[in-house]
C-alpha positions as CSV (number, residue, x, y, z in Angstrom):
1,M,-19.4,12.5,-17.7
2,K,-16.3,10.8,-18.6
3,I,-16.6,7.1,-19.2
4,V,-13.3,4.9,-19.0
5,N,-12.5,1.4,-19.0
6,A,-10.6,-0.6,-15.8
7,G,-7.1,-0.9,-15.7
8,F,-3.9,-1.8,-13.3
9,E,-0.4,-0.2,-12.8
10,V,2.5,-2.4,-11.2
11,F,4.8,0.0,-9.2
12,D,8.4,-0.4,-9.8
13,P,10.0,-2.5,-7.5
14,I,11.6,-1.1,-4.4
15,D,15.2,0.0,-4.4
16,G,17.3,2.0,-1.9
17,S,16.6,5.4,-3.7
18,N,12.9,5.8,-4.5
19,T,11.5,4.1,-1.4
20,L,10.1,7.8,-0.1
21,K,9.1,8.3,-3.7
22,K,7.0,5.7,-3.7
23,I,5.3,6.7,-0.6
24,E,4.9,10.4,-1.8
25,R,3.4,8.9,-5.4
26,V,1.1,6.2,-3.2
27,A,-0.3,9.4,-0.9
28,R,-1.0,12.0,-3.8
29,V,-3.3,9.0,-5.3
30,C,-5.7,9.9,-2.8
31,Y,-5.8,13.5,-3.3
32,K,-5.2,13.6,-6.9
33,S,-2.3,15.7,-6.9
34,E,0.3,13.6,-8.8
35,D,0.6,16.5,-11.0
36,K,2.5,18.1,-7.8
37,I,5.5,15.6,-8.2
38,T,8.8,17.2,-8.8
39,P,12.2,15.3,-8.3
40,D,12.6,16.3,-4.8
41,S,9.2,17.0,-3.3
42,Y,9.1,13.5,-1.8
43,R,10.9,15.0,1.0
44,K,8.7,17.4,2.0
45,M,5.6,15.7,1.1
46,V,6.8,12.6,3.4
47,G,7.7,15.1,6.1
48,A,4.3,16.6,6.1
49,L,3.0,12.9,6.3
50,V,4.9,12.4,9.6
51,K,3.9,15.4,11.1
52,R,0.3,15.1,10.4
53,K,0.8,11.6,11.7
54,H,-1.2,10.0,8.6
55,F,1.1,6.9,9.4
56,A,-1.3,4.8,6.7
57,M,0.8,6.2,3.9
58,L,4.0,5.2,5.2
59,E,2.9,1.4,5.4
60,H,3.8,1.3,1.2
61,G,7.8,1.6,1.8
62,E,9.7,-1.0,3.6
63,V,13.2,-1.7,4.8
64,I,14.3,-5.2,4.3
65,L,17.5,-6.1,6.5
66,K,20.3,-8.6,6.7
67,V,21.3,-8.8,10.3
68,D,23.9,-11.1,12.4
69,H,22.2,-13.3,14.6
70,H,22.4,-11.7,17.8
71,T,20.8,-8.5,16.5
72,Y,18.2,-10.8,15.6
73,E,17.6,-12.3,18.4
74,D,17.8,-9.2,20.5
75,L,15.0,-7.4,17.9
76,R,12.5,-10.7,18.9
77,C,13.2,-10.0,22.5
78,V,12.3,-6.5,22.4
79,L,8.9,-6.9,20.5
80,S,8.5,-9.6,23.4
81,E,9.1,-6.8,26.0
82,L,6.9,-4.1,24.2
83,S,4.2,-6.8,23.8
84,E,4.4,-7.4,27.5
85,K,4.8,-3.7,28.5
86,C,2.4,-1.8,27.0
87,G,0.2,-4.8,25.0
88,E,1.2,-3.9,21.6
89,A,4.5,-4.5,19.2
90,P,4.6,-3.3,15.7
91,M,4.6,-6.1,12.9
92,L,8.0,-7.1,11.8
93,R,9.0,-10.2,9.6
94,F,11.3,-12.5,10.3
95,T,12.9,-15.6,8.8
96,S,16.1,-17.2,10.3
97,L,19.2,-18.9,9.5
98,K,17.0,-22.2,9.6
99,F,14.8,-20.7,6.4
100,S,17.5,-19.2,4.1
101,L,20.8,-19.7,5.3
102,R,20.6,-16.3,7.1
103,D,18.9,-13.8,9.6
104,I,16.4,-11.2,7.6
105,V,14.0,-8.7,9.2
106,S,11.5,-6.3,7.6
107,G,8.9,-4.1,7.7
108,N,7.3,-1.3,6.1
109,M,8.0,2.4,7.5
110,R,5.0,2.4,10.0
111,A,6.2,-0.8,11.4
112,W,9.7,0.5,12.0
113,L,8.6,4.2,13.1
114,E,6.4,2.7,15.7
115,F,9.3,0.0,17.0
116,F,11.4,3.1,17.4
117,T,8.7,5.1,19.0
118,L,8.0,2.6,21.7
119,C,11.2,1.7,22.5
120,C,11.8,5.6,23.5
121,N,8.4,5.4,25.4
122,N,9.1,2.8,27.6
123,E,12.8,3.1,27.9
124,I,13.9,-0.3,25.8
125,G,17.4,0.0,24.0
126,V,17.8,0.2,20.7
127,N,20.6,-1.4,18.7
128,T,23.2,0.9,17.6
129,V,23.3,-0.8,14.1
130,L,19.7,-0.3,13.7
131,F,19.9,3.1,14.8
132,E,22.4,3.8,11.8
133,V,20.4,2.5,9.3
134,F,17.4,4.5,10.0
135,T,18.9,7.9,11.0
136,Q,20.7,8.1,7.7
137,M,19.7,11.1,5.6
138,K,18.2,8.8,3.0
139,Y,15.0,8.5,5.8
140,S,15.6,11.4,7.7
141,P,12.0,12.6,7.0
142,I,10.4,9.6,9.0
143,F,12.9,9.3,11.6
144,D,13.9,13.0,12.5
145,A,10.9,13.1,15.2
146,V,12.5,10.3,17.2
147,Q,16.4,11.1,16.8
148,E,17.3,12.6,19.9
149,R,15.3,10.2,21.8
150,L,16.7,7.1,19.9
151,E,20.3,8.9,20.4
152,E,19.7,8.6,24.2
153,N,18.1,4.6,24.1
154,V,21.1,3.4,22.4
155,A,23.4,3.1,25.2
156,L,20.5,1.2,26.8
157,S,20.3,-1.8,24.3
158,Y,21.9,-5.2,25.2
159,T,23.5,-5.6,22.0
160,T,26.0,-3.4,20.4
161,G,27.8,-3.5,17.1
162,G,26.8,-6.5,14.9
163,E,25.6,-5.9,11.1
164,A,22.7,-4.4,9.8
165,R,22.2,-4.4,5.9
166,E,19.6,-3.2,3.8
167,L,18.5,-5.9,1.4
168,F,16.6,-4.9,-1.8
169,Y,14.5,-6.8,-4.4
170,E,17.3,-8.5,-6.5
171,D,19.3,-9.7,-3.2
172,L,16.5,-12.0,-2.0
173,S,16.1,-15.6,-2.9
174,C,12.4,-16.9,-4.1
175,G,11.3,-17.8,-0.8
176,E,12.4,-14.6,0.9
177,R,10.4,-12.7,-1.4
178,L,7.7,-14.4,-0.2
179,V,7.8,-13.4,3.1
180,H,9.7,-9.9,2.9
181,Y,9.5,-8.5,-0.5
182,D,5.9,-5.9,-0.9
183,L,4.4,-5.6,-4.0
184,S,2.2,-2.4,-4.7
185,V,-0.5,-2.1,-7.5
186,K,-2.6,1.0,-8.7
187,F,-5.8,-0.1,-9.3
188,T,-8.2,2.0,-11.5
189,V,-11.9,0.3,-10.7
190,D,-15.4,0.9,-9.4
191,R,-16.2,1.4,-6.0
192,G,-17.8,-2.0,-6.2
193,V,-14.6,-3.7,-6.8
194,S,-12.6,-1.4,-4.5
195,H,-14.8,-2.4,-1.6
196,E,-13.7,-6.1,-2.3
197,L,-10.5,-5.8,-2.6
198,V,-10.1,-3.2,1.0
199,R,-11.5,-6.8,2.6
200,H,-8.1,-8.5,2.3
201,R,-6.6,-8.4,5.9
202,I,-3.0,-8.5,5.6
203,A,-2.4,-5.5,3.0
204,S,-2.1,-2.0,3.1
205,F,-4.5,0.5,1.0
206,A,-4.8,4.1,-0.3
207,Q,-7.7,5.0,-1.9
208,E,-8.6,8.2,-3.9
209,S,-10.9,10.3,-1.8
210,T,-14.3,11.4,-2.4
211,R,-14.2,13.5,1.2
212,Y,-11.2,15.5,-0.5
213,C,-11.6,15.4,-4.2
214,N,-13.8,17.5,-5.3
215,Y,-15.1,16.5,-8.8
216,G,-16.6,20.0,-9.3
217,H,-13.8,21.7,-10.5
218,E,-13.4,19.1,-13.5
219,G,-17.3,19.9,-14.3
220,E,-18.1,16.2,-14.5
221,I,-17.5,12.6,-12.7
222,T,-15.5,9.6,-14.1
223,V,-17.1,6.1,-14.2
224,I,-16.0,3.1,-15.2
225,E,-17.8,1.2,-18.0
226,P,-18.7,-1.8,-16.8
227,Y,-17.8,-4.3,-19.8
228,Y,-20.8,-6.8,-19.7
229,F,-22.9,-3.8,-20.3
230,K,-20.7,-2.5,-23.3
231,D,-21.0,-6.1,-24.9
232,C,-24.8,-5.9,-25.0
233,R,-24.9,-2.7,-26.7
234,E,-26.7,-3.9,-30.0
235,K,-28.6,-7.0,-28.3
236,E,-29.7,-5.5,-25.0
237,P,-29.2,-1.5,-25.6
238,W,-31.7,-0.4,-22.7
239,K,-29.2,-2.0,-20.2
240,Y,-26.5,-0.1,-21.2
241,H,-28.4,3.1,-21.6
242,S,-30.3,2.6,-18.5
243,W,-27.0,2.7,-16.7
244,V,-25.9,5.7,-18.8
245,E,-28.8,7.2,-18.0
246,A,-28.5,6.3,-14.0
247,C,-24.9,7.9,-13.8
248,E,-25.5,10.9,-15.8
249,K,-28.2,11.5,-13.2
250,A,-26.2,11.4,-10.1
251,E,-23.8,13.6,-11.9
252,E,-26.3,16.0,-12.2
253,R,-27.2,15.9,-8.7
254,Y,-23.6,15.6,-7.3
255,L,-22.5,18.9,-9.3
256,A,-25.9,20.5,-8.2
257,L,-25.3,19.8,-4.6
258,L,-21.8,21.7,-4.9
259,E,-23.0,24.9,-6.4
260,Y,-25.8,24.9,-3.7
261,G,-23.0,25.2,-1.0
262,A,-22.3,21.2,-0.1
263,S,-19.0,20.0,0.3
264,P,-17.4,17.3,-1.4
265,Q,-18.2,14.8,1.3
266,E,-21.5,15.7,1.7
267,A,-22.3,15.9,-1.8
268,R,-20.7,12.3,-2.5
269,A,-23.9,10.7,-1.0
270,V,-25.2,10.7,-4.5
271,L,-22.5,9.2,-6.7
272,P,-22.7,6.1,-7.8
273,N,-21.2,2.4,-7.5
274,S,-19.6,3.3,-11.3
275,L,-17.4,6.0,-10.0
276,K,-13.8,5.4,-11.0
277,T,-11.5,5.6,-8.2
278,E,-7.7,4.6,-7.8
279,I,-6.6,2.5,-5.2
280,V,-3.1,1.3,-4.1
281,V,-2.7,-2.3,-2.4
282,T,0.7,-3.0,-1.1
283,A,1.4,-6.5,-0.1
284,N,3.6,-9.1,0.4
285,L,3.9,-12.0,-2.4
286,R,2.6,-14.4,0.0
287,E,-0.4,-12.3,0.7
288,W,-0.6,-11.5,-3.0
289,R,-1.0,-15.2,-4.1
290,N,-4.1,-15.4,-1.8
291,I,-5.6,-12.1,-3.3
292,F,-5.1,-14.0,-6.7
293,K,-6.3,-17.2,-5.7
294,L,-9.5,-15.6,-4.6
295,R,-10.1,-12.8,-7.2
296,A,-8.7,-14.8,-10.1
297,V,-8.6,-18.3,-9.7
298,G,-11.9,-18.3,-7.9
299,V,-11.2,-20.9,-5.6
300,T,-13.8,-19.9,-3.1
301,G,-16.3,-19.2,-6.1
302,K,-16.2,-17.3,-9.2
303,P,-15.2,-13.6,-8.5
304,H,-17.3,-10.8,-9.7
305,P,-16.9,-10.0,-13.1
306,Q,-15.3,-6.9,-13.1
307,M,-13.1,-8.0,-10.5
308,L,-11.8,-10.5,-13.0
309,E,-11.4,-8.1,-15.7
310,V,-8.3,-6.5,-13.8
311,M,-7.2,-9.7,-11.6
312,V,-6.3,-12.2,-14.6
313,P,-4.3,-10.0,-16.5
314,L,-2.7,-8.8,-13.3
315,L,-1.7,-12.5,-12.5
316,E,-0.3,-12.8,-16.1
317,E,1.5,-9.5,-15.7
318,V,3.3,-10.2,-12.4
319,K,4.0,-14.2,-13.6
320,K,6.0,-12.0,-15.8
321,Q,8.0,-10.0,-13.2
322,I,8.2,-12.3,-10.5
323,P,9.6,-15.6,-11.8
324,V,8.1,-18.9,-10.0
325,V,6.0,-17.5,-7.2
326,F,3.0,-17.7,-8.9
327,D,3.5,-20.1,-12.2
328,D,1.2,-22.6,-10.2
329,L,-2.0,-20.1,-10.3
330,V,-4.1,-21.0,-13.3
331,T,-7.2,-19.1,-14.3
332,K,-10.1,-21.2,-15.9
């Protein structure tokens, strides 16, 4: 049995060249296949995700656009029409001239793909400038499936021409980043902490899968060491040794079930809460403020010690990387 410490990794800020690479990187966390990443493997991987309709992974890559006011209003009208026609509309985020002296709309890749698909299915026109942004070669693995239908729908649009220019992190003001910039963090924690993370509503998640990851291939499981048991080794060693013994017993039974022919998704029933998992959390900065308030500052009560173990240093790290936004959040 391998015992490791909890930790986190802040993913690089989004730019136009690595959005699809980021989606691949996040998706491979689920299957622990990061060793298969090559300089150009992202196109095949993202294409396979779309083909299998594994759209949840597309939520970890986003496109932010500065548009002219007519295109901005057209988009809002189309979303309203979609909502009326089919009772649903993808979640796109808007800030208008009144907010930041320019019109900005953003959404993750899944939201944009669903937007175009719903437009095609309901014969609602797609603005020419939006068509040009999303059918360029850079994003072809995602939008290839709807490109022909989009070409037909362009003619139905009320608005032609205009402006739609991609924006990236460095192009945004502090206020715009709160709404439009998505930050992704990979946590290495135990399953108990990950269960708390996925309770946050306005976020996307990609987690190491105990259904598909076969830990029998390594001949052992990996667990997160609770630091509070580690600290009591000398004064109360029975606590630490009881934890180790329980995890080792679970590992023994898990490996035995695999030998008896059980599948990983069947054998996982005996895995402990301390099992190491990797989970990527993606949310805009406004939601990250809420996460930190609950999980680091503790505005509704003291967070779990193992949550504080990763969230407090993460908050200090993002304060360094993203000025102003989190400066008012102070931990005790």
